[in-house]
C-alpha positions in Angstrom: -70.7 41.8 -60.9 -71.2 45.5 -61.6 -68.3 47.4 -63.1 -68.4 50.8 -61.3 -67.4 52.8 -64.3 -69.8 55.6 -65.4 -69.7 55.4 -69.2 -70.6 59.0 -70.0 -70.3 59.6 -73.7 -69.4 63.3 -74.2 -69.4 62.9 -78.0 -70.3 66.5 -78.8 -67.9 68.0 -76.3 -65.1 65.8 -77.3 -65.6 66.5 -81.0 -65.3 70.2 -80.3 -62.3 69.7 -78.1 -60.2 67.8 -80.7 -56.5 68.6 -80.1 -53.6 69.2 -82.4 -51.2 66.4 -83.4 -48.2 67.3 -81.1 -45.5 65.4 -82.9 -46.6 63.6 -86.0 -49.0 66.0 -87.6 -47.7 68.2 -90.4 -49.6 71.1 -88.9 -47.8 71.0 -85.5 -48.5 73.4 -82.7 -44.9 74.7 -82.8 -45.5 76.2 -86.2 -47.9 78.7 -84.7 -45.0 80.5 -83.0 -42.4 82.6 -84.8 -40.1 84.3 -83.1 -42.9 100.5 -71.2 -46.6 100.7 -71.4 -48.3 103.7 -70.0 -50.2 102.9 -66.8 -53.9 103.4 -66.3 -55.5 102.8 -69.7 -59.1 103.8 -69.2 -60.8 101.4 -71.7 -61.4 97.6 -71.7 -58.7 95.1 -72.3 -60.1 94.3 -75.8 -60.0 98.0 -76.7 -56.3 98.1 -75.7 -55.5 94.9 -77.5 -57.3 96.0 -80.7 -55.3 99.2 -81.1 -52.5 98.6 -83.6 -50.4 101.2 -81.9 -50.1 99.0 -78.8 -48.4 96.2 -80.8 -50.7 93.4 -79.6 -53.4 93.6 -82.2 -52.5 90.2 -83.7 -53.6 88.6 -80.4 -56.8 90.6 -80.6 -57.5 89.4 -84.1 -57.1 85.7 -83.0 -59.4 86.3 -80.0 -62.1 87.9 -82.2 -61.8 85.2 -84.9 -62.3 82.5 -82.2 -65.3 84.4 -80.9 -63.7 84.8 -77.5 -63.8 88.6 -77.3 -67.1 88.7 -75.3 -65.4 86.7 -72.5 -62.6 89.2 -72.4 -65.1 92.1 -72.3 -67.2 90.5 -69.5 -67.3 91.9 -66.0 -65.0 89.2 -64.6 -61.5 90.6 -63.8 -58.7 89.0 -65.8 -55.0 89.3 -66.5 -53.8 88.9 -70.1 -50.3 88.0 -70.9 -50.4 89.4 -74.5 -47.7 88.4 -76.9 -46.4 91.1 -79.2 -47.2 91.3 -82.9 -44.9 89.0 -84.9 -44.0 86.8 -81.9 -46.4 84.0 -83.1 -47.9 82.7 -86.3 -51.2 84.5 -86.4 -52.1 83.2 -89.9 -51.7 79.6 -88.8 -54.0 80.1 -85.9 -56.6 81.8 -88.1 -56.4 78.9 -90.5 -57.0 76.4 -87.6 -60.2 78.4 -86.7 -61.3 78.3 -90.4 -60.8 74.5 -90.3 -63.2 74.1 -87.4 -60.6 74.0 -84.6 -61.8 77.1 -82.8 -62.1 75.4 -79.4 -58.6 74.1 -79.5 -57.2 77.6 -80.4 -59.1 78.9 -77.4 -57.8 76.2 -75.1 -54.2 76.0 -76.4 -53.5 79.6 -77.3 -55.9 82.2 -75.9 -56.5 80.6 -72.5 -52.7 79.8 -72.4 -52.2 83.6 -72.1 -55.1 84.5 -69.7 -55.4 84.3 -65.9 -58.2 85.1 -63.5 -58.0 88.2 -61.2 -55.9 91.3 -61.3 -52.3 90.1 -61.3 -49.6 92.8 -61.2 -45.9 92.3 -61.2 -44.5 92.8 -57.6 -41.4 92.5 -55.6 -41.6 88.7 -55.5 -42.1 86.1 -58.3 -45.4 84.3 -58.4 -46.6 80.8 -59.5 -49.9 81.3 -61.3 -52.6 79.2 -63.0 -53.8 80.0 -66.5 -57.4 79.6 -67.6 -56.5 76.3 -69.2 -55.1 75.1 -65.8 -51.5 75.3 -67.0 -48.9 76.7 -64.6 -46.6 79.7 -65.3 -44.1 81.6 -63.2 -44.5 85.4 -63.2 -41.2 87.0 -62.4 -40.6 89.9 -60.0 -40.1 93.5 -61.1 -36.4 92.8 -61.1 -36.8 89.8 -63.4 -39.7 91.0 -65.7 -40.4 87.5 -67.1 -43.1 85.0 -67.6 -41.5 81.6 -67.9 -38.9 82.3 -70.7 -40.6 85.3 -72.2 -39.7 88.9 -71.3 -42.2 91.4 -70.2 -41.8 94.5 -72.3 -44.8 96.5 -71.0 -46.0 95.8 -67.5 -49.1 96.4 -65.4 -51.4 98.0 -67.9 -54.5 98.8 -65.8 -57.8 98.5 -67.9 -61.3 98.8 -66.5 -61.7 95.0 -66.4 -58.2 93.7 -65.7 -54.5 94.0 -66.3 -52.4 93.4 -69.3 -48.7 92.3 -69.4 -47.1 92.5 -72.8 -44.6 89.8 -73.7 -41.9 89.6 -76.4 -42.9 86.0 -77.1 -45.9 83.7 -77.0 -46.1 81.1 -74.1 -45.6 77.7 -75.7 -48.4 75.3 -74.9 -47.2 72.1 -73.2 -49.8 69.3 -73.2 -50.3 67.1 -70.1 -50.2 63.4 -70.6 -53.9 63.0 -71.3 -53.7 65.7 -74.0 -50.6 64.1 -75.5 -52.4 60.8 -75.8 -55.1 62.6 -77.6 -52.6 64.3 -79.9 -51.0 61.1 -80.8 -54.4 59.5 -81.5 -55.4 62.3 -83.8 -52.0 62.1 -85.5 -52.5 58.4 -86.1 -55.9 59.0 -87.7 -54.5 61.7 -90.0 -51.6 59.5 -91.0 -53.8 56.5 -91.8 -56.6 58.3 -93.6 -59.0 57.9 -90.7 -60.1 61.5 -90.1 -63.8 61.4 -89.6 -63.9 57.8 -88.6 -65.6 57.2 -85.3 -63.2 56.4 -82.5 -65.3 53.4 -81.4 -64.1 51.6 -84.5 -60.4 52.0 -83.7 -58.8 49.8 -81.1 -56.4 52.2 -79.4 -55.2 53.5 -76.0 -57.0 56.9 -76.3 -60.2 55.7 -78.0 -60.8 53.4 -75.0 -60.2 55.9 -72.1 -61.9 58.7 -74.0 -65.2 56.9 -73.6 -65.0 57.4 -69.8 -64.5 61.1 -69.7 -66.7 62.5 -67.0 -66.0 66.2 -66.9 -67.9 68.4 -64.6 -68.9 72.1 -64.8 -66.9 74.4 -62.5 -69.7 76.8 -61.7 -67.5 79.0 -59.5 -65.1 79.8 -62.4 -67.6 79.8 -65.3 -69.1 83.0 -66.5 -72.9 83.3 -66.6 -74.6 85.2 -69.4 -77.4 86.2 -67.0 -80.0 84.2 -69.0 -81.5 80.8 -68.4 -82.4 77.9 -70.7 -86.2 78.1 -71.2 -86.5 74.3 -71.1 -84.2 73.3 -68.3 -84.2 76.7 -66.4 -80.5 76.1 -66.0 -78.2 79.2 -66.3 -76.5 79.8 -69.7 -72.8 80.3 -69.6 -70.8 82.4 -72.0 -67.6 80.7 -70.7 -68.0 77.2 -69.3 -65.0 76.0 -67.3 -64.9 72.3 -67.0 -63.2 70.2 -64.3 -61.5 67.3 -66.2 -62.2 63.8 -64.9 -61.9 60.3 -66.4 -63.4 57.4 -64.5 -61.1 54.7 -66.0 -57.9 56.7 -65.3 -59.2 57.5 -61.8 -60.0 53.8 -61.2 -56.3 53.1 -61.9 -55.4 56.1 -59.7 -53.7 57.6 -62.8 -54.8 61.3 -62.8 -53.0 62.1 -66.0 -55.4 64.9 -66.7 -54.3 66.9 -63.6 -51.7 69.6 -63.9 -50.5 69.2 -60.3 -49.3 65.6 -60.9 -46.0 63.9 -61.9 -46.4 60.7 -63.8 -44.4 58.5 -66.1 -46.6 57.0 -68.8 -45.8 54.4 -71.5 -47.4 55.0 -74.8 -47.3 52.0 -77.2 -48.1 52.5 -80.8 -51.6 51.9 -81.9 -50.4 48.8 -83.8 -48.7 47.5 -80.6 -51.9 48.3 -78.6 -54.1 46.3 -81.1 -51.6 43.4 -80.9 -51.8 43.2 -77.1 -55.6 43.6 -77.1 -55.8 40.6 -79.5 -53.5 38.6 -77.2 -55.8 39.2 -74.2 -59.3 39.3 -75.7 -60.0 35.6 -75.7 -58.8 35.3 -72.0 -61.8 37.4 -70.9 -64.7 35.2 -72.0 -67.6 35.4 -69.5 -70.6 33.2 -69.3 -74.2 33.4 -68.2 -73.3 33.8 -64.5 -71.8 37.2 -65.3 -74.8 38.5 -67.3 -77.7 36.7 -69.1 -77.4 39.0 -72.1 -74.7 38.0 -74.7 -74.3 41.6 -75.8 -73.7 42.7 -72.2 -71.1 39.9 -71.7 -69.4 41.1 -74.9 -69.2 44.6 -73.6 -67.7 43.4 -70.3 -65.2 41.3 -72.2 -64.2 44.3 -74.2 -63.9 46.5 -71.2 -61.9 44.1 -69.1 -59.5 43.4 -72.0 -58.8 47.1 -72.5 -58.5 47.7 -68.7 -55.8 44.9 -68.5 -54.0 46.2 -71.5 -53.5 49.7 -69.9 -53.2 48.6 -66.2 -49.4 48.9 -66.1 -48.9 52.0 -68.3 -49.0 54.6 -65.6 -46.5 55.3 -62.7 -47.0 58.0 -60.1 -43.5 59.4 -59.5 -44.7 61.1 -56.3 -45.4 57.6 -54.9 -42.2 55.9 -56.1 -39.5 56.4 -53.5 -36.7 54.7 -55.4 -37.5 54.8 -59.1 -34.0 53.8 -60.2 -34.4 50.5 -58.3 -38.1 49.7 -58.9 -41.2 51.3 -60.4 -44.7 50.5 -59.0 -47.5 51.1 -61.4 -50.6 53.0 -60.2 -52.5 49.6 -60.2 -50.1 48.1 -57.7 -51.6 46.5 -54.6 -49.9 45.1 -51.5 -52.3 42.2 -51.5 -50.9 41.0 -54.8 -47.4 42.3 -54.5 -45.8 40.1 -57.1 -47.3 42.1 -59.9 -47.4 45.7 -61.2 -43.8 46.3 -60.1 -40.7 46.4 -62.4 -37.1 46.4 -61.3 -34.2 48.5 -62.5 -36.4 50.2 -65.1 -33.8 52.5 -66.6 -31.1 49.9 -67.1 -30.5 47.9 -70.3 -33.5 45.7 -71.0 -35.4 47.5 -68.2 -39.0 48.7 -68.4 -38.1 52.1 -69.8 -35.0 51.3 -71.8 -36.5 50.5 -75.2 -38.4 53.7 -76.0 -38.4 55.4 -79.4 -39.1 58.9 -78.2 -39.3 60.6 -74.8 -41.7 63.5 -74.5 -41.8 65.9 -71.5 -45.4 67.0 -70.6 -46.7 69.5 -68.2 -47.4 66.8 -65.6 -44.8 64.1 -66.3 -43.0 62.2 -69.0 -44.2 59.9 -71.8 -42.1 57.1 -73.2 -43.2 56.1 -76.7 -42.6 52.5 -77.6 -43.1 50.2 -80.6 -43.9 47.3 -78.4 -45.1 46.7 -74.8 -42.1 46.4 -72.5 -43.5 43.4 -70.7 -45.5 40.2 -71.5 -49.1 39.3 -70.7 -47.7 37.0 -68.0 -46.1 40.0 -66.2 -49.3 41.8 -65.6 -52.6 40.4 -66.9 -52.3 36.6 -67.1 -51.3 35.9 -63.5 -50.7 32.9 -61.3 -53.5 32.2 -58.8 -52.6 31.0 -55.3 -55.4 29.5 -53.1 -54.1 29.3 -49.5 -55.1 26.0 -47.8 -55.3 27.5 -44.4 -57.8 30.2 -45.5 -60.9 28.1 -44.8 -63.2 30.5 -46.6 -61.6 29.0 -49.8 -63.2 25.6 -48.9 -66.3 24.8 -51.1 -68.9 22.9 -49.0 -72.0 23.2 -51.1 -74.3 20.3 -52.0 -76.4 19.7 -55.1 -79.9 18.3 -55.4 -78.5 14.7 -54.8 -76.9 15.9 -51.6 -73.4 15.4 -53.1 -70.8 17.6 -51.6 -67.4 18.9 -52.8 -66.3 18.7 -49.2 -67.4 15.8 -47.1 -66.3 13.7 -44.0 -63.8 16.4 -43.2 -62.3 17.9 -40.1 -59.5 20.3 -40.3 -57.4 22.8 -38.4 -54.8 25.4 -39.3 -51.2 24.6 -38.6 -48.3 27.0 -38.1 -45.1 25.5 -39.5 -42.4 27.0 -37.5 -39.0 28.0 -38.9 -39.7 27.0 -42.5 -39.6 29.6 -45.2 -40.7 27.1 -47.8 -44.3 27.1 -46.5 -46.4 29.9 -47.9 -47.1 32.4 -45.1 -45.8 29.8 -42.6 -49.3 28.2 -42.5 -51.0 25.2 -43.9 -54.2 23.2 -43.6 -54.3 19.8 -41.8 -57.3 18.0 -43.0 -58.4 14.5 -41.9 -61.5 12.3 -42.4 -64.2 12.1 -39.8 -65.3 9.4 -39.3 -61.8 8.0 -40.0 -63.1 4.9 -41.8 -64.3 7.0 -44.7 -62.5 8.9 -47.5 -61.9 12.6 -47.1 -63.2 15.0 -49.7 -61.9 18.5 -49.7 -63.0 21.1 -52.4 -61.2 24.4 -52.9 -62.8 27.4 -54.7 -60.9 28.7 -57.7 -61.5 32.3 -58.5 -59.9 35.0 -60.5 -59.0 32.7 -63.4 -59.1 33.8 -67.0 -60.5 31.7 -69.8 -57.1 30.3 -70.6 -54.8 27.3 -69.8 -53.2 26.8 -66.4 -50.8 24.2 -65.0 -52.3 23.0 -61.7 -50.1 22.3 -58.6 -50.9 21.1 -55.2 -48.3 21.9 -52.6 -48.3 19.5 -49.7 -46.4 19.4 -46.4 -45.3 16.1 -44.7 -47.1 15.2 -41.5 -43.7 15.1 -39.8 -43.6 18.9 -40.0 -46.9 19.0 -38.1 -45.7 16.6 -35.4 -42.5 18.6 -35.1 -44.5 21.8 -34.7 -46.4 20.4 -31.7 -43.5 18.3 -30.3 -45.4 15.1 -31.0 -43.4 12.3 -32.7 -45.7 9.4 -31.7 -47.4 9.0 -35.1 -45.2 8.3 -38.1 -45.2 10.5 -41.2 -47.0 8.7 -44.1 -47.8 9.7 -47.7 -51.4 10.5 -48.4 -53.0 8.9 -51.5 -55.6 11.0 -53.3 -57.5 11.8 -56.5 -57.9 15.3 -58.0 -61.0 16.4 -59.9 -62.1 19.7 -61.3 -65.7 21.1 -61.4 -66.5 24.1 -63.5 -69.6 26.1 -64.1 -71.5 25.3 -67.2 -72.7 28.0 -69.7 -75.6 28.8 -67.4 -73.3 29.3 -64.4 -74.4 26.1 -62.7 -72.1 23.5 -61.2 -72.9 19.9 -60.0 -70.9 18.0 -57.5 -71.8 14.8 -59.3 -70.3 15.8 -62.7 -66.7 16.7 -62.7 -65.3 18.6 -65.7 -62.2 16.4 -65.6 -60.3 13.9 -63.5 -56.6 14.4 -63.4 -54.4 11.5 -64.4 -50.9 10.9 -62.9 -48.6 10.5 -65.9 -46.1 8.5 -63.8 -48.6 5.7 -63.1 -51.3 6.3 -65.7 -53.9 6.2 -62.9 -56.0 8.8 -61.1 -54.0 8.3 -57.9 -51.4 10.9 -56.6 -49.3 10.6 -53.5 -47.9 13.3 -51.2 -44.3 13.2 -50.2 -43.8 11.9 -46.7 -40.3 13.3 -46.4 -40.3 16.9 -47.8 -42.5 19.7 -48.9 -43.5 19.1 -52.5 -45.1 21.2 -55.2 -46.8 18.5 -57.1 -48.0 19.1 -60.7 -51.3 17.3 -61.2 -51.9 18.4 -64.8 -53.2 21.3 -66.8 -56.7 22.7 -67.4 -58.2 25.1 -69.9 -61.0 27.1 -68.4 -63.9 27.9 -70.8 -64.9 31.0 -68.9 -63.3 33.9 -67.1 -63.9 34.7 -63.5 -61.7 37.7 -63.1 -63.7 40.2 -61.1 -66.5 37.7 -60.6 -67.4 35.0 -58.0 -65.6 31.7 -58.2 -66.4 29.5 -61.2 -64.6 26.2 -60.5 -63.8 23.9 -57.6 -60.7 21.7 -57.3 -61.5 18.6 -55.2 -59.0 16.4 -53.4 -60.4 13.0 -52.4 -58.3 10.5 -50.4 -58.1 7.1 -52.1 -56.3 4.8 -49.7 -58.2 1.6 -49.0 -58.9 0.4 -45.5 -56.3 -2.3 -45.7 -53.6 0.2 -47.0 -54.4 2.4 -44.0 -54.3 -0.5 -41.6 -51.0 -1.7 -43.0 -49.5 1.8 -42.5 -48.8 2.3 -46.2 -50.9 5.5 -46.5 -52.8 8.0 -44.4 -56.0 9.8 -45.0 -54.6 12.9 -43.3 -53.2 15.6 -45.6 -51.4 18.9 -45.0 -52.0 21.4 -47.8 -50.0 24.5 -48.1 -51.7 25.9 -51.2 -53.2 25.3 -54.6 -51.3 27.0 -57.4 -52.6 27.8 -60.9 -49.7 28.8 -63.1 -50.5 30.3 -66.6 -49.3 27.7 -69.1 -46.7 28.8 -71.6 -46.2 26.7 -74.7 -42.5 26.0 -75.3 -41.5 27.4 -71.9 -41.0 26.0 -68.5 -44.4 26.2 -66.8 -43.0 27.1 -63.4 -41.2 30.5 -63.2 -37.6 30.7 -62.0 -37.3 31.3 -58.2 -39.0 30.2 -55.1 -42.0 27.9 -55.8 -44.0 28.4 -52.6 -46.7 30.4 -54.3 -45.6 33.5 -52.4 -42.7 34.6 -54.6 -41.3 34.3 -58.1 -38.1 35.0 -60.0 -37.8 38.7 -60.8 -36.5 40.3 -64.0 -35.7 43.9 -64.8 -38.7 44.2 -67.0 -41.2 42.4 -64.9 -42.2 39.4 -62.8 -40.5 36.4 -64.2 -37.2 35.6 -65.8 -37.6 33.9 -69.1 -34.2 32.4 -69.4 
């Protein structure tokens, strides 16, 4: 299996783009804010800003200290929303620049007050995009506002753009991605980890950050007119990047886009590490995934992280009835039991136990001390193998011509008017020739390297006869054995060497019997898989072999026909009922407010 994630390490870029701690850091962004022009100025915007008489020289001082004055003097046409002197904490911004956070001052303060093109106040209000992609509303001439700030001097025409003077700075509002980064940086500061490489920290942001894949927006970037002598690529004096992250995009959680509306759950770093540890051993892969141990370790690490974060994002533009249910961005109709949480805002619901709620520019973040759902609600899932889906039947043979499936003939039956049968279909299998035992192997795929309770759900033959209006043959129980075959450490599996044979605890034998009178979900035992096959090909086969003797068949005690609805692997829970509350047909389960199953 290849994981289609481009692991592009933008170490240099990310180090330069370190963001402020939005809530926990002592040097918070809010501390940087305290707090009619003549038309047709003939000089440049920087000349106007630098003149103390115009009451915006504090902004110019920050621009110069950050080394951004060349961009504002370039030939590109811009509009500057310049805050008046004294309306923001200039000294704090200059201190940030001295502390090596120049780029963050540019992104969060300077570009938070600059737009492209000549934008004048008109008769109508306008929705505009700042250089850092944040959105602002420019009021009309009657309103004279930008968001909550008042315009005190309007439409100053310079030779390279327009200046609007405001009585207050525009507060920076992070998007969800930026807030995750802020909280990560705050955690490092609070725990004495400043300077420690993020790869050594198990956290939400340190994982997704590795998969940043930003692209240069050439159309909006400003070229210097020179080219790199080695690569012959143009050199830019202002490089505008298009934010992208391949992990977030894989989950369809575009939390870095300003035109989005998400709900995100942000567990503490301690809670994240705890959940990571809970899941890590469930994603052990073997040789069949990759021959190199270090590569397998990397895949295990990636899959663990991916499953930790898979239900932390919710696109509110796609959730039609959020008060009733929330579907995560990882939701799939093909596995509809998972990634959906009911009554999320009610007591004990998904979003009820937050410690802090933060509004971002593209949604809302709920901070929590613990994950609001268990590993069984999203990552450690039940596996259902439908009997009638014949591509699930394992027919292969080994060198000794032994098969998992042998002497078989089968057809798909539709069981009419019976909701207890998964999807209303089952497999009718019978031995051919009839004087031999039937062997039927089912591929098991998607399992984690954990413990499952194994069920076989059988349907009485009488349901089959009723479906075809044939009552000639009596309904008899089928007697059978159940064996498991699993890949070895080299990814090989032999049909002559079962990993285990299940023992019926009621009889202390290997024989099980189907119920001739009713549909039954028969527990045949539990199995601990040594390897994970989530995202890989199948790694185990469950074989059902009829075991009725010839005399037992002649006497009408057993049949070698069997109707199988499905095979169910239920994650085993120590100290809890192994089967979730609710319907047990493999197609539905009990539902709680927080997640998939009721624990009561």
